[in-house]
Backbone as JSON, one array per atom type, in Angstrom:
{
  "sequence": "MENIKNARASVVPETEYGVYVWKLDDGSYLSDGDDRVLSINSRADDLLRMSKLQTVVRSYGIQEGRPHYLPDQYKVTDGEYESMRERLDSGWIPDPASRGNWSEDI",
  "N": [[0.81, -1.2, 0.0], [2.07, 1.18, 0.43], [3.24, 2.11, -1.95], [1.04, 2.99, -3.43], [0.23, 5.32, -2.13], [2.33, 7.01, -2.76], [2.24, 7.25, -5.45], [2.26, 9.0, -8.54], [0.52, 11.06, -10.81], [0.73, 11.68, -14.3], [0.59, 13.93, -17.06], [-0.21, 13.07, -20.32], [0.39, 14.1, -23.49], [-1.97, 14.27, -26.25], [-1.12, 14.48, -28.85], [1.98, 14.98, -30.67], [2.35, 17.57, -31.25], [2.03, 21.15, -30.81], [1.85, 24.53, -29.69], [4.17, 27.24, -29.41], [4.14, 29.97, -27.29], [4.71, 33.39, -26.3], [5.65, 33.97, -23.14], [5.29, 36.4, -20.78], [7.13, 38.06, -18.1], [5.33, 38.59, -16.05], [3.58, 36.51, -16.19], [1.58, 36.57, -18.07], [0.54, 36.17, -21.55], [2.08, 37.29, -24.54], [0.29, 39.41, -26.61], [-1.8, 40.9, -29.19], [-3.81, 43.9, -29.51], [-6.33, 42.81, -29.82], [-6.49, 40.52, -28.35], [-5.19, 38.38, -29.58], [-2.92, 35.9, -29.35], [0.58, 35.88, -29.68], [2.07, 33.35, -31.45], [3.59, 30.19, -32.46], [3.37, 27.33, -34.45], [4.53, 24.13, -33.43], [6.72, 21.43, -32.37], [7.41, 20.01, -29.16], [10.24, 21.35, -27.48], [11.58, 22.33, -29.74], [14.18, 23.92, -30.87], [14.76, 25.61, -33.03], [12.24, 26.74, -33.73], [11.64, 28.05, -31.32], [13.68, 29.93, -31.33], [13.01, 31.42, -33.62], [10.61, 32.56, -32.76], [11.55, 34.1, -30.63], [13.17, 35.92, -32.02], [11.26, 37.42, -33.45], [9.83, 38.56, -31.3], [11.85, 40.11, -30.08], [12.27, 41.9, -32.16], [10.16, 43.6, -31.86], [10.99, 45.09, -29.79], [10.78, 44.03, -27.28], [12.1, 42.8, -24.38], [11.73, 41.16, -22.22], [10.58, 37.99, -20.86], [9.89, 34.62, -22.13], [9.93, 31.69, -24.32], [7.06, 29.57, -24.23], [5.71, 26.4, -24.07], [2.71, 24.97, -25.27], [1.15, 22.08, -25.2], [-0.78, 20.07, -27.51], [-2.27, 22.14, -28.55], [-3.34, 24.49, -31.07], [-3.05, 26.88, -33.75], [-5.71, 29.04, -34.81], [-7.74, 30.58, -37.33], [-9.41, 33.79, -37.5], [-11.96, 33.34, -38.57], [-12.32, 30.58, -38.1], [-12.3, 30.64, -35.35], [-14.65, 32.11, -34.8], [-16.55, 30.32, -35.81], [-16.19, 28.2, -34.03], [-17.0, 29.46, -31.72], [-19.72, 29.85, -32.25], [-20.54, 27.15, -32.31], [-20.05, 26.45, -29.63], [-21.83, 28.17, -28.3], [-24.16, 27.02, -29.15], [-24.28, 24.72, -27.75], [-22.65, 22.64, -28.53], [-19.55, 20.77, -28.81], [-16.87, 22.9, -29.17], [-14.68, 22.59, -31.06], [-14.68, 20.97, -34.06], [-12.89, 18.98, -34.74], [-12.1, 17.83, -32.42], [-11.34, 15.17, -30.14], [-13.31, 14.56, -28.28], [-15.55, 15.27, -29.63], [-16.05, 13.22, -31.37], [-17.69, 11.33, -30.17], [-20.17, 12.49, -30.31], [-21.0, 11.97, -32.85], [-21.54, 9.31, -32.94]],
  "CA": [[0.0, 0.0, 0.0], [2.94, 2.36, 0.45], [3.44, 2.6, -3.31], [-0.15, 3.69, -3.88], [0.25, 6.65, -1.54], [3.37, 7.8, -3.38], [2.06, 7.25, -6.9], [2.03, 10.33, -9.11], [-0.1, 11.07, -12.13], [1.38, 12.56, -15.26], [-0.24, 14.28, -18.22], [0.37, 12.59, -21.56], [-0.25, 14.81, -24.61], [-2.63, 13.44, -27.24], [-0.31, 14.54, -30.07], [3.32, 15.5, -30.44], [2.38, 18.96, -31.7], [1.43, 22.18, -30.0], [2.33, 25.86, -30.07], [4.94, 28.05, -28.48], [3.69, 31.35, -27.1], [5.7, 34.16, -25.55], [5.15, 34.21, -21.79], [5.96, 37.53, -20.16], [7.56, 37.84, -16.72], [4.17, 38.66, -15.14], [2.78, 35.31, -16.37], [0.64, 36.71, -19.19], [1.09, 35.87, -22.87], [2.18, 38.44, -25.44], [-0.81, 39.41, -27.57], [-2.11, 42.2, -29.76], [-4.94, 44.56, -28.87], [-7.54, 42.0, -29.96], [-6.24, 39.29, -27.59], [-4.6, 37.3, -30.38], [-1.64, 35.6, -28.74], [1.67, 35.6, -30.61], [2.39, 31.93, -31.31], [4.14, 29.49, -33.61], [3.15, 25.89, -34.38], [5.8, 23.49, -33.16], [6.83, 20.27, -31.5], [8.07, 20.38, -27.91], [11.71, 21.46, -27.46], [12.11, 22.67, -31.06], [15.01, 25.1, -30.65], [14.64, 26.51, -34.17], [10.97, 27.47, -33.6], [11.77, 28.96, -30.18], [14.55, 31.02, -31.77], [12.23, 32.28, -34.53], [9.67, 33.32, -31.93], [12.33, 35.1, -29.88], [13.6, 36.95, -32.97], [10.1, 38.28, -33.7], [9.56, 39.32, -30.07], [12.91, 41.11, -29.91], [12.1, 42.92, -33.2], [9.18, 44.55, -31.33], [11.62, 45.8, -28.69], [10.42, 43.4, -26.01], [13.27, 42.08, -23.87], [11.35, 40.25, -21.13], [9.8, 36.8, -21.18], [10.52, 33.42, -22.68], [8.99, 30.82, -25.01], [6.33, 28.65, -23.36], [5.07, 25.4, -24.92], [1.36, 24.51, -24.93], [0.91, 20.88, -25.98], [-2.12, 19.78, -28.02], [-2.94, 23.38, -28.95], [-2.99, 24.88, -32.43], [-3.52, 28.19, -34.15], [-6.92, 29.09, -35.62], [-8.01, 31.87, -37.95], [-10.56, 34.48, -36.91], [-13.17, 32.66, -39.03], [-12.43, 29.32, -37.37], [-12.66, 30.98, -33.97], [-16.07, 32.47, -34.79], [-17.31, 29.09, -35.99], [-16.12, 27.47, -32.76], [-17.82, 30.22, -30.77], [-21.11, 29.51, -32.57], [-20.78, 25.78, -31.86], [-20.11, 26.48, -28.17], [-23.09, 28.83, -27.91], [-25.25, 26.1, -29.5], [-24.2, 23.55, -26.89], [-21.79, 21.63, -29.12], [-18.12, 20.9, -28.54], [-16.46, 23.95, -30.12], [-13.77, 22.16, -32.11], [-15.21, 19.79, -34.73], [-11.83, 17.97, -34.84], [-11.78, 17.36, -31.07], [-11.65, 13.77, -29.86], [-14.57, 14.52, -27.57], [-16.6, 15.47, -30.61], [-16.33, 11.97, -32.07], [-18.8, 10.61, -29.53], [-21.43, 13.11, -30.74], [-21.35, 11.41, -34.15], [-21.83, 7.88, -32.8]],
  "C": [[0.85, 1.27, 0.0], [3.1, 2.96, -0.94], [2.24, 3.37, -3.84], [-0.17, 5.11, -3.34], [1.25, 7.56, -2.25], [3.25, 7.86, -4.9], [1.75, 8.67, -7.37], [1.42, 10.18, -10.5], [0.71, 11.99, -13.03], [0.45, 12.78, -16.44], [0.49, 13.8, -19.47], [-0.35, 13.31, -22.7], [-0.86, 13.85, -25.61], [-1.85, 13.4, -28.55], [1.08, 15.04, -29.71], [3.44, 16.97, -30.81], [1.69, 19.89, -30.72], [1.86, 23.53, -30.53], [3.24, 26.42, -28.98], [4.33, 29.43, -28.47], [4.78, 32.07, -26.33], [5.09, 34.53, -24.2], [5.98, 35.32, -21.15], [6.27, 37.24, -18.69], [6.4, 37.88, -15.72], [3.23, 37.47, -15.29], [1.78, 35.4, -17.5], [1.34, 36.38, -20.5], [1.07, 37.13, -23.72], [1.09, 38.35, -26.49], [-1.01, 40.81, -28.12], [-3.32, 42.79, -29.04], [-6.25, 43.81, -28.94], [-7.41, 40.64, -29.27], [-5.81, 38.11, -28.45], [-3.18, 37.09, -29.87], [-0.61, 35.28, -29.82], [2.1, 34.15, -30.39], [2.98, 31.38, -32.59], [3.88, 28.0, -33.41], [4.49, 25.19, -34.23], [5.62, 22.13, -32.49], [7.53, 20.76, -30.23], [9.59, 20.4, -28.12], [12.33, 21.73, -28.83], [12.86, 24.0, -30.95], [14.9, 26.11, -31.8], [13.36, 27.35, -34.08], [11.04, 28.46, -32.43], [12.62, 30.17, -30.56], [13.82, 31.98, -32.7], [11.26, 33.15, -33.75], [10.4, 34.43, -31.18], [12.78, 36.23, -30.79], [12.46, 37.93, -33.25], [9.82, 39.16, -32.48], [10.58, 40.43, -29.89], [12.77, 42.22, -30.95], [11.06, 43.96, -32.8], [9.74, 45.32, -30.15], [11.3, 45.23, -27.32], [11.58, 42.53, -25.56], [12.91, 41.07, -22.79], [10.62, 39.03, -21.66], [10.62, 35.68, -21.78], [9.48, 32.61, -23.44], [8.34, 29.85, -24.02], [5.53, 27.71, -24.26], [3.71, 25.0, -24.38], [1.06, 23.29, -25.79], [-0.56, 20.74, -26.4], [-2.93, 21.04, -28.37], [-2.55, 23.69, -30.39], [-3.61, 26.24, -32.74], [-4.81, 28.07, -34.96], [-7.07, 30.49, -36.2], [-9.18, 32.53, -37.22], [-11.87, 33.79, -37.3], [-13.4, 31.34, -38.31], [-12.86, 29.58, -35.92], [-14.15, 31.31, -33.86], [-16.96, 31.24, -34.94], [-17.33, 28.27, -34.7], [-16.98, 28.15, -31.7], [-19.3, 29.89, -30.97], [-21.46, 28.1, -32.1], [-20.92, 25.73, -30.34], [-21.43, 27.07, -27.7], [-24.31, 27.95, -28.21], [-25.23, 24.82, -28.68], [-23.35, 22.42, -27.44], [-20.37, 21.8, -28.61], [-17.57, 21.85, -29.59], [-15.62, 23.47, -31.3], [-14.3, 20.9, -32.79], [-14.17, 18.67, -34.86], [-11.46, 17.37, -33.48], [-12.16, 15.89, -30.9], [-12.99, 13.63, -29.15], [-15.76, 14.66, -28.49], [-16.97, 14.17, -31.32], [-17.52, 11.25, -31.48], [-20.14, 11.21, -29.92], [-21.91, 12.5, -32.05], [-21.76, 9.95, -34.08], [-23.29, 7.67, -32.49]]
}
């Protein structure tokens, strides 16, 4: 029984892909005035993608922060976002490609 008390759960991503965002020192993510977060599609620990993101951030004169990886996330266009919003407001799972959405079709 000792081992059960000390067991730890870990999160396993559904895919190997995600996005890097720029996390500022205050914990917020760098975004524009319309709350669009600066991000780049990537795999975890992709040094080239992190470097590209840092180059863009520095070009805006921002010296604080660091790349932060969000697994299983991806970028969407404004149109895709609006469509997801409509699905959510209608009681559906917002992302039609979501694994949770598959059960709605069964």
